[in-house]
N, C-alpha and C positions, 0 to 999 in steps of 0.2 A: 528779231534775235531773240528777244524777250519768249515770243511764240514759239521759236524752235525750242528753248530750254524747256518749256511745258512739254511739248511732245516727247521730248527724251527722257524726263521724269517719268511723265505716263507711263512709257515703255519700258521703262524699268522698273515703277510697281506691278506694271503689270506682268511683267517676267517671274519677280519675285513671289507674286501672290500664286502663280500658275507652280512654283517651285515647293510652296511652303506644305503641301501634303506628300502622304508615301506614294511615289510613283509605285506602280506594281503594272510588269510588263512580262506578260507568261514566258515568253521568251527570252530575256534579258539573263544573261549570267548573274549571280550573285557580286556583291562589290568586292570583288579580287586584293582589294587594298585591306580593307577590316578582316576579311576570312585571314588572309595571312598574318597579320600581326596576332590574331588569335593563335592560330596554331603556333605561333613564334613562342608566343607567352605558356604557352600548354607545355612545348616541349622542353622549355626553360624550368617547367615545375614554378614558374610565378603565377599562382594559384588568383590571387588577386585580381593582375590584371587580366589574367583569363576569364575569370568571373566577369569583369566590365567587358571585353570586348563583346565574347560571345551572348552576352545581354543584350547590347546593340547589336549587333548582328541579327537576332533572332527577331527582336522587335523591328528593324528597319527594313528585311526584306526577305521574300518568300525565296525558300532554298529548296534546291532537288531533295526528294527524300532522303536519300543516304548522306548527303549531307547536313539537314536538320536533324536528322536520329544520331550522327555524330556530335553535332553543335549541341541538345539536350544532355548526352551523355555526359560531354566534357563540364558544361554547367553545373551538372548535379554533381558531379565530382569534385569540382574545383568549390563548390557553394560548401560543399559537406568539409571539405578540408577546411576552408575559412571560417567553419561555423555559421555558417548562415544556413539554418537549417527549414527555415521557410522556403526559401527559394531552393533548395536542396532537393525538400520533398514535392514541391509542384515539380521541378524538371524532371524527376524521377518517375512521376506520374505520366509527364509527356513523352517521355521517354519508350514507358512501356505501353504508351499508347498507339505511338508510331510504330514498334516493335515489340510485340508480344514477347519474344523469344528474349527480353533482356534479363525477365524473372525468373529465366532458367539461368541466371549467372551469380556464382556469390559475389559478386564486385555491387550488385543492384539490392540485393538482400542486405549487404553490409551498412552502406550508407541509408537505405530504408530503416534499419532498425536503429541505426544512431539519430535520424531525426526524431523516431519514435521517442527513444530515450531522453531527447533533449527538449519534444515540444509535448510530451505527455507525460511519461514517468518513468523512473526505473522497473516498476511493478511490470508496465506493460512491454518494456523491452525485455524484460528475464521471458515473460509470456511467448512474446514472439519468436523467440531464440528457441524457446522450447518446442513451440509447434512445430519450426521447422524439423527439428529434430525428431518429429516422431511422424513426421509426412510422410507417406511411402509415396506418394506422387512427387516427390520433389527429387531431383537426382542427387545420388548418394554425395558427391562431394560438395555439394552447398550441405546437406546435413551434420556433414564433418567438420565443416568450418564455422557453421552455427555452434556447434558443440565445443571446440576449441575455445571460440570467442565467449561462451557460456561459462566454460572454466574458469579462463584467465579474469571474468568478471568477478565469478563466486571468489576466488583467491582473493583479487584485490579488495572486496568486499569482508576476508576472512572469515568467507562462509565455507569452509574446508570439506563438511561433511558433502554439502551442496556441490562441492567441485568433484569430489570424488563420484558422487552417484553421478553425476553427468557423463564422467568421462565410463565410468561402468556401462552405463545406458549404452551409448554409442558402440563400444566395445562390442556390447551383446548383439546389436544390430549390424555390425560389420558382416560383409557378405563372403570375404576373401582373406586370405593369410595375407595378403599385400596390405589392405586397406587395415587389420589389426596392426600387422608391426608399425605401418606409418605413424599410428594413434601411439604405439610404444615408445618411440621415437620422441614424439611429440610429449608425450609425459613424463620423458627422462629428461629432456631439456628444461622443462617446464620446473620441473620437483629441484634439477642440480643447480638451476639458475637463483633459486630463494636463499636467503638467509638463513643462516641456524637459528637465529633466535625466532624469525619466523616459523621454521620448519620444528622447533620445541613446542611453539604455540599450537602448530596444528598438529603435534604430537598430540595432546592432550585429549583433541577431538578423535581422533583416527585410530579404528582398532587395529592393534598388534597382532590381533589372531589371526587376520585377512592378510598378511604379509608374503603370503606364496600366491596373491589373486589381483590381478590388474584391478584399478591401477596403485593401490596399497604396496606393492610389492616395490614400485619405483618410488615411491616416497621413500620407505621405510629403508630401502638402500641410499637414498640420497640423504636422509635424516642419519644415520649411521656413517655415511662418507665424510659428511660435514664435522660430525663429534670429532670421528680420526682426525682430519685434517685438523683441528684445533688443539689435540691431545694423542700424539700417537704411543703412549704408555695404552692405551686404553685397548690395544690391537689383541690381545689376549682373548678380552673380552668378547669384544666385536666381531671379531674373525669366525667365530664359529655364527652367526647370524649371518653377516656376510655371505657365507660360504652355502648356507641353506636356502639363501633366497635365487644366488647364482645358480644352482645346480637342481632346485624343485619348482622354483617358480612357475606359474602357467603362463606362459610365454611363449609367442610364434618363433621369437628372436632371442636366445639368452646372452646372443654372443659380447654383446658390449660390457654385459656382467660377470661374465668368466675373464673375459681381460683386463677388466678393470682389479677384478678379484688378484688376478696372475700379477700385475705390477705391483700390487701392494705387496704381494709375498714375496716377491722379488726384493722389495725396498726393505720388508720389515721381519722376512723369514717367515718359514713354515714347517712345524714340526713335522717330521718324517711319521708316517706311516707305519703302522705294525701289522703284519698280516700273520696268523695261524695256518698250517698248513697239517692237515691230518690223514696222513697215509700208512700204509700197509709197508713198512721196509725190511720185515724178516719173516720168514717162514710161509705161511699162505698169502697168497697174492702179491707176493713182496716185487713180482716180476712189474706189476702193474704198477705197483707203488712207485718203483724206481723209474717207470716211465715217463708218469706225470713228473717226478722229483726232476728228471732231466731237462724237461720243457720249462719246468717253474725256475730251474736254476738260469738257463739259457734269458729266460725273460728279466729275470733278476739284474743279471749282467747287462745287458742292454740297457735297462731303465738307469742304473748308476753309471755308465760311459756317458749318456746322454744328459745327465746333470739330473735326476729325478731320484731323491734320496727314498729310500723304501727300506724295510727291515722283515725280512720273511725266517718265523720261525715254525721248523717244520716238527714234528712231533709225530716218531714212528708207534701207530695204535697196536701194535704186537708186542708191543712191552710192557710189561706190568707197572701200573703205576701211572700210565700217561694220562688218565684224566688228572692225579693232584698234578702234573705239569701243566696241562691245561690251565687250571686254577689258580695258579701263581702268574699267570700271564695278564697283569692288572692294566696295560695299555693297547692290551688288543680288541679291538671292537670288531672285528670281522674274519673269519676264519672258514678256509675251504677244504669241503672234506665234512663229513669221512665217506669212504667207499664201502662200508659194510651196514646193512641196517641193524645190525645186533650193535656197532658201536655207537649208530646213533641214537638207539634206546637207552643205550648206558648214559650217553650226554643228557638226554631229556629226565630220565632218574636221577641225576647228578642236582639238576635244575641249572645246566651251564647254558640252556638256551635262553634262559632268561637274562642271561650275563653278558652276551655276545651273539653276533649276527652271522649265521650258520649258510652260508651257499654249500648245500650238499651235494656230491656226487653219488646221487641215489635217482632213479628212474621214477619214482612217485614215493610221497609222504605225507602221513596224515598232516592235517590243518597247515598245509602248504600257503605260506601268503601271512600267516601269524606267528605260527612257533619257528618255523626254518622256513627256509626257500630252495628253490633247486638250480644246478646249474649243471645241466645233464638231461640228456634227450628221453624223452618219455616213451610210454606206447601208443600216447595219442600223438604226438609229432609223428612217431614213426608211420602210421596207419594213413593222418592227415597229410605226410607229404606223397605216399603211394597212389592215395585218392586223385589226389591235385594232378599226379605227373600223367596218371594213366587216363582221368577223364578228359582236363584243357589238352594235354600232349598226344594223347591216340584215340579220343572220342569214344572211351568203353563207357555205357551206360549200365549193362548188366554183369551182375557179379555173383560168387558164391564163394562160402568161408567151410575150409575141409580144417578143425581144432581140434587138439589133444584133449583127451578127459582129463584134465588137469587145471588147479587154478589158473597157472599162466594163460594156456590156451583158452579157458572161459573166459580171463578179463578180455584177452584181447580179440577175441570171438565178438563179445559186446562192444567194445570199443566201435570195432569196424564199422558195426550196425550203425551205432549213433551219428559216427560222421558219415556214412554214407547217405543216412536220411538228410542230415543236413545239408549234403551237397545237391541233393533232388536226384539221386542214382540208385537204382533198384539190388537189393541182395535177392537173387531168385531162387537159393539153394543154399541150406547150413546144415553141414553133420559135423556130427564128434567121431573120434575112433580112439577104442581103447590103444594106449602107447604100446604095451604088450603082447598084445596079439596081432603080430603080421600076418597071419593066414588069412585073418577077417577083414583085410585092406581091400583084398579084392571087391569083394561083395559090397564093401560102403562105399567105393570110389564109382561100381557099377550104379549104385543106387541113386548116387550124388549125379552122375551123367543119366539118369533114367534108360537106364538099359536094362531090359526085362533077361530072365534065364534063358528066356525061349528067343531070345534075338539073337542074331551072329555078332560078334564082338565088330566085325567089320562092317555091318549095317546098322550102327548105334545112332539115332536120331540126335539134331541137333538139341544139346542141351540147353539152350536158352540163355545162355551167359558167356561172355567172351574172357574172363578173368576169374582164377581162383586164389584167394588168400589163406596161405597156412602159416599160421603162428607156431611155431615147431621149431627146431634143431634144424640145422644145415643136414645134419647125418640123418635124421628120419626123413624129412624130405625127399633125401635120394632116396628113400625106400617107398614111398608115395608117389612120385611125379611121374615114373617110368609105368604104373599101372594105367595112366591118363592115355599113354600110348598106345598102350594095349587096345586099348576101347578106342583106338581110331580118333583122339582125341588131340590132335599136336598139336593144334592151331590156338592152346588155350595159353593165356597169358598166366606164368605164376607169381603171385606176389609174397614174399618174406619179409619177414621184420630185421632189426639188426642183427640178430644170429646169423643169417645167412652171412653176411657182411665181413662178422667177426671170424665165421668159421670156413670162409673161403678158401680152399686149395685146390689150385685149377689140375693137379696133378692127380690127386683123388676123386674129382668131378668127371662123370659121365657127359660129355659137353652136349653132346644131341638132346638129352633131355633137359639141359638147361638153358639153352638158348634163347629163349624167350622171359627168363625168369631174372625178376627184377628185386634187390634190395635196397634198403638205406642206409646212409651211413654220416656221420657227421664230418668227416674225414677225405678229404678228394685231394688224393695224391699229385694228381694233373692239375691242379689250380694255379692260375696264371694271376693269383691275387696277391698284391706285395707282401702282406703279412703272411701269407701262408709260405713266399718264396724268401723270405726273410728266416723263417724257421728252419726252412729244409739248407739254408746256405748254411746256415749258425751252428747247425749239428753238424754238417759236413766239414767244415772248416775248422771245426773243435775237435772233429775225429769221433763225433760221439751217436754216429750211426744214422739211421734213416728217421724220419719223420711218421706219426700214426697219428691214431684218435686219442691217444694215451698222453702221448706227448705233447700235442695241440693243446688237450684241456690244460694241462698246468702251465703251459704257455699264455695261453689266452686269460686265465683264472687271474694270473699274477699282476699282469698289464690292467687287466679291468679292475681288479681290486686296489688297484695305486690310483686308480682315477677317481675312485668313490672317497678316499680319507678316511677320517673318522665316522662311525655311524653311529646312530643314537641306541639307544638300549631295544631290544626285540619289543618290549612290551606297548614302544609305541610304533606299533605295526605299521599304521599308516603313512607314518613319515618315512619309513623303510621302504615301503611299499612306492612312495611319490619318486624318492630317490631311484630305485631301482628302472620305476617303467619310465623317469622321464631323462635316465642316463641319454650321453650322445656318445657312446663309445663308437667307433665305428672301424674298426682295426682287426676284426676277425680273423684268424688263419683258420680256424674250423667254420662251420656252420653258427649263422649270427645266433643269437639267443635274444630273445624281448622278453619285458615282462608286461603283464597288465594292471589296472589299477588296483589289485585286489592281489599283485604279488605272484599270481599264477605267469609261471615260465611256459614259453613256445621255444621250440628251434624248429627253425627252415632247414630240412636237411638235406641233403644232395640223394639224388637216384642213380643208382648202377645196374648195368647189365653183366650178366656172368661170361666176360670171354674167356678162351681159352686159354689166355695166357696170364692175364690180370681183372681185375675190377675195373670197368670202365664206365664214364660217364654216360647216362642212357640216352639213346638217340632217339627219337621217337618215330623218325622217317624212316630210318632203315627197319624200326623193328616192325612198323605197319608195312611196310612191302613184303617184311617175311612172311607175317601172318596171312597177308593176301596169296602169298604162293603155297604157304601149307593149306589154305582154302579152298583154292583152286587144285590142287593136288589131290585133298580128298574128294573134292566134289569128281575128278576125273577117276578116282580108286572107286566111287562108289557106284557110278556110272558104269562101270568095267564089268563090276561084279553083277549088278541087277540086269544088264545085258546076258552075260552069261546062264543067269538064272530062267532068264525069259526062252534062251535055246535050248534050255533043258528041259521045259516044262513042254515045248512044242512037239506036237504029235510025228 
């Protein structure tokens, strides 16, 4: 019996000794029980237990690579959350060793940076994140997250300038508007969550002059918002600053700011903007002035019925003393008009252009963007629209210019030359003509076409261009265009300024000569855009007749001006230019106007062809078909004439 017991004990000891070491059988699965318990702890967010379980699992068992990568990853994160940064760092290194793609994730860099901060120093932590931000080989979402973390760290450490600079850097490095918009949302949340006292502390370090640039605009917005929440009696002094930031900030998306400002204005009130409108309402050009007035009146009524308070003060510029009347309007910071260059000169002589912003109804002006601004199509707008349509829509590359020997004609010809050169097309011929010597026009047209006196007009060579720009009145153009047909050049496209659009009367036009004629205009009666339809319907419902360009001009000006609110003094022209160039008005009934950062206006005009009944939006396909038809007919005609000549020359 005793011997039997000894044998049993010996067997037990032998078995225990065999199990003391780690058994490694390559084909055996990892221990399911421990693995399951580790995963459960992880899923429940019990990171202390998860760290313990994954440590034991990795220590006792060999795992499949995928499972081992997951285990090291979860061990690193759990250790990081448990502030066991040594284990965290070692686990991150093992995770990256098995899966190099780990370093392409922000999660890996986040815990790696935390380990560096706690095991080395804060300085090493800041350098690590800063290197990530500037590393072009790192995925941009990692760089974005590094910038966010570094910004938060600087704010927590009350290093406000460094926080702003970090956001400035990453904003400048962003590739897309979507990335920049995301940074704007992050910055807004960051600053709006700060207490007023902390914002006050930061305000002493951050430049108020940069309030229109990211991220300073978002900081100052949050700062003034918090001050307003503390004391709404500050509204009168704070509102102009909020208004300036909301409408002028250089941000991808300012909607949150404008919506916030709207909420404040609904709660605390908004002063009604006052606008002056300078129009000739008697004597010369009064018919034009009343058209503008009609559109302005309809816009004013629409604004009032929709709850937008605005005052429109109209001054008749044909009345004596109208300048004195304008001087007395102390609350007006924005004026529309005048229509006359002489009136504009009078405004400048009186120095009124230094007291309020003028959006003039003039095609050109000296010192545009500094002493005055334009709300009217220019010669360059007309030429640019014609060239863009004919080059892109009709693939015309070669042009000629035939201009009157007047300042107007010379200016337009020069503008056409400059715009054509910028679009990489060629002006193959340029000639002028005397406006009062009609008898000499045939000779000039013949010379432009390259037809010599000895050549039959039926056999004139191809002129080398496909379109002719004639910057003159439609009346003179009606005397010039038929002369091209006389020389068998009926396939040419004739381009005219807005004067053609304004002077078009189908009953007086010889249609056969103007089928391929194009002109520009700022109003399209065929438009189906909602603002244009509202203007047309509003006029008809109030029995005020039909809409045209002048009516649309007044309509759009009042609605546009009401959105601008109070304007700064013209002396601060850079601020005025920012307001105009950053405006988000997109409810044009006429062709839309935009301003560049220098305050120069440009209007994307419509292009029309001269239909036998009315002006129609130009259709490039039908025009090209007509041109080809005429070219083929011309070729057949020339071939027939040459055939007849050959027969006559035969013996």
